[in-house]
Legacy VTK file of the C-alpha trace (Angstrom):
# vtk DataFile Version 3.0
C-alpha trace
ASCII
DATASET POLYDATA
POINTS 213 float
0.153 0.118 -0.056
2.715 2.360 0.755
4.702 1.774 -2.560
1.013 2.375 -4.162
0.613 5.938 -2.788
4.227 6.969 -3.317
3.741 5.873 -6.823
0.957 8.373 -7.135
3.838 11.103 -7.178
2.843 11.775 -11.062
3.192 15.448 -10.016
1.862 17.641 -12.930
3.307 20.951 -13.391
0.977 22.689 -10.796
2.100 20.484 -8.048
5.632 20.502 -9.032
6.201 24.054 -9.306
5.025 24.728 -5.956
6.178 27.669 -4.056
9.604 27.428 -4.935
12.557 29.150 -5.709
15.913 30.675 -7.121
18.355 30.059 -10.244
21.876 28.785 -9.422
23.394 32.335 -10.504
20.943 34.178 -8.656
21.426 33.497 -4.834
22.696 31.003 -2.488
19.435 29.818 -1.856
19.270 28.652 -5.642
22.438 27.049 -5.134
20.873 24.933 -2.638
17.971 24.365 -4.734
19.965 23.427 -7.676
21.930 21.004 -6.017
19.050 19.071 -4.084
16.791 19.105 -7.296
19.435 17.158 -9.131
19.108 14.518 -6.248
15.640 14.081 -7.304
16.583 11.616 -10.300
17.308 9.067 -7.453
14.379 6.914 -6.391
11.830 8.521 -3.667
12.800 5.712 -1.047
13.319 2.152 -0.985
9.730 1.658 -1.211
8.704 4.307 -3.056
10.564 3.457 -6.438
11.604 6.460 -8.949
8.361 8.205 -9.714
9.385 11.315 -8.253
11.914 11.750 -10.889
9.552 11.220 -13.499
7.353 13.753 -12.171
9.870 16.102 -11.909
11.218 15.458 -15.371
7.907 16.109 -16.853
7.133 19.299 -14.890
10.382 20.701 -16.053
9.861 19.936 -19.859
6.285 21.374 -19.412
7.027 24.509 -17.518
8.158 26.830 -20.738
5.431 29.253 -21.614
3.875 29.383 -18.323
2.476 32.915 -17.885
2.266 34.749 -14.077
-1.549 33.992 -13.986
-0.451 30.107 -14.331
2.420 30.303 -11.681
-0.140 32.238 -9.291
-2.586 29.209 -9.971
0.376 26.585 -9.537
1.163 28.225 -6.028
-1.940 28.052 -4.649
-2.948 24.709 -5.863
0.395 23.401 -4.745
0.178 25.105 -1.145
-3.618 24.227 -0.794
-2.821 20.509 -1.670
0.336 20.018 0.779
-1.358 21.957 3.693
-4.691 19.355 3.111
-2.270 16.193 3.317
-0.744 17.851 6.459
-4.163 18.271 8.167
-4.612 14.521 7.541
-1.278 13.685 8.903
-2.308 15.636 12.219
-4.871 13.010 12.474
-3.880 10.089 11.071
-0.150 9.799 12.009
0.562 7.646 14.784
4.433 8.767 14.923
5.075 12.026 16.747
7.445 13.343 14.293
5.494 12.548 11.539
2.234 14.108 13.209
4.476 17.205 13.743
5.707 17.479 10.255
1.945 17.564 9.242
1.479 20.390 11.541
4.275 22.182 9.995
2.801 21.654 6.327
-0.754 23.038 7.655
0.929 26.054 8.909
3.802 27.161 6.624
1.646 26.120 3.524
-1.108 28.169 4.584
1.181 31.186 5.143
2.470 30.886 1.962
-0.711 30.564 0.166
-2.068 33.478 1.735
1.311 35.399 0.942
0.474 34.295 -2.959
-3.088 35.194 -2.810
-2.410 38.690 -1.505
0.124 39.165 -4.287
-2.138 38.154 -6.949
-4.887 40.478 -5.456
-2.262 43.415 -5.528
-0.948 42.806 -8.754
-4.552 42.201 -10.315
-3.770 38.856 -11.565
-6.608 36.091 -11.896
-5.248 32.509 -11.545
-5.397 30.468 -14.677
-5.094 26.828 -14.940
-2.450 25.880 -17.321
-3.852 23.817 -20.242
-1.811 20.490 -19.264
-2.638 20.745 -15.551
-4.027 17.770 -13.438
-3.071 19.029 -10.124
-6.360 18.948 -8.339
-6.992 15.292 -9.985
-3.797 14.212 -8.721
-3.930 15.864 -5.269
-7.272 14.132 -4.658
-6.016 10.814 -5.807
-3.320 11.215 -3.294
-5.535 12.325 -0.466
-8.050 9.368 -1.470
-5.257 6.928 -0.806
-3.995 8.722 2.361
-7.510 8.604 3.692
-8.350 4.775 2.758
-4.815 3.772 4.530
-5.589 2.625 7.907
-3.423 4.087 10.819
0.142 2.826 11.459
3.567 2.764 10.706
2.505 1.907 6.937
0.728 5.038 6.725
3.356 7.380 8.376
5.949 5.867 6.325
3.747 6.216 2.948
2.961 9.890 3.858
6.767 10.898 4.677
8.020 9.273 1.449
5.422 10.999 -0.607
6.597 14.278 1.152
10.190 13.782 0.518
9.691 12.938 -3.328
7.249 15.753 -3.597
9.565 18.640 -2.144
12.530 17.149 -4.346
10.524 17.474 -7.493
9.632 20.922 -6.314
13.260 22.064 -6.060
14.273 20.464 -9.321
11.959 22.308 -11.101
12.360 25.392 -9.128
14.719 27.201 -12.063
12.104 26.563 -14.521
9.229 28.352 -12.655
11.593 31.491 -11.767
12.438 31.888 -15.338
9.006 31.550 -16.542
7.712 34.386 -14.326
7.599 37.949 -15.633
6.755 40.006 -12.491
9.331 41.000 -10.292
7.375 40.699 -7.050
6.117 37.236 -8.198
9.681 36.301 -8.692
10.787 37.550 -5.085
7.926 35.426 -3.580
8.914 32.427 -5.217
12.724 33.066 -4.161
11.480 33.694 -0.551
9.810 30.289 -0.448
13.131 28.487 -1.284
14.435 28.190 2.317
11.337 27.071 3.429
10.690 24.191 0.687
14.342 23.018 1.700
13.548 22.983 5.152
10.546 20.926 4.709
12.654 18.485 2.638
15.409 18.462 4.898
13.118 17.443 7.845
11.084 14.865 5.953
14.314 13.325 4.739
15.550 13.076 8.498
12.292 11.433 9.703
12.345 9.273 6.657
15.697 8.018 8.086
14.639 7.279 11.481
11.187 5.442 9.975
13.411 2.839 8.185
12.190 0.730 5.335
LINES 1 214
213 0 1 2 3 4 5 6 7 8 9 10 11 12 13 14 15 16 17 18 19 20 21 22 23 24 25 26 27 28 29 30 31 32 33 34 35 36 37 38 39 40 41 42 43 44 45 46 47 48 49 50 51 52 53 54 55 56 57 58 59 60 61 62 63 64 65 66 67 68 69 70 71 72 73 74 75 76 77 78 79 80 81 82 83 84 85 86 87 88 89 90 91 92 93 94 95 96 97 98 99 100 101 102 103 104 105 106 107 108 109 110 111 112 113 114 115 116 117 118 119 120 121 122 123 124 125 126 127 128 129 130 131 132 133 134 135 136 137 138 139 140 141 142 143 144 145 146 147 148 149 150 151 152 153 154 155 156 157 158 159 160 161 162 163 164 165 166 167 168 169 170 171 172 173 174 175 176 177 178 179 180 181 182 183 184 185 186 187 188 189 190 191 192 193 194 195 196 197 198 199 200 201 202 203 204 205 206 207 208 209 210 211 212
């Protein structure tokens, strides 16, 4: 069951280009993202396969030509999805660190979502779904799987494995998202999210190691 859930990480362009950040040449945060993103070509975990790499590659290829309205939509959907998964983790996780991680996802992704919505309002940009985007359907599929899986070690492992792969894919495609943005304030918002996403990945990986295979 854990393998099946993590296998759902065929993240569409909206999911992968979440609130992320920075080109290698633009800042130290961007350097960190580029290094972390390269690692996304490895397996998600011993039980998760290499689906995150595939999702990241697809998003990278699809990200050119995105408008600011597309990116605003992407940011909003991705933050909403990760916050929603965190709420499930707060109720279904049995491991204290996994439960705490879920709480972190709720709080910080909600904050990022509010920042994105405020900027969209300021810029008078109406979010627009990219033509190829499947993020809503994919987020629902993952949520259905998490809700269907019983509480216990398998649930905790499946959730953390998914979150590791998800954040790796986000970091791998961050440069494409930044390049596509036209408005400087939108670029700055994406950059601002970089250390937040990196922190999420670092923490998820640390928990993943503790949970083992």
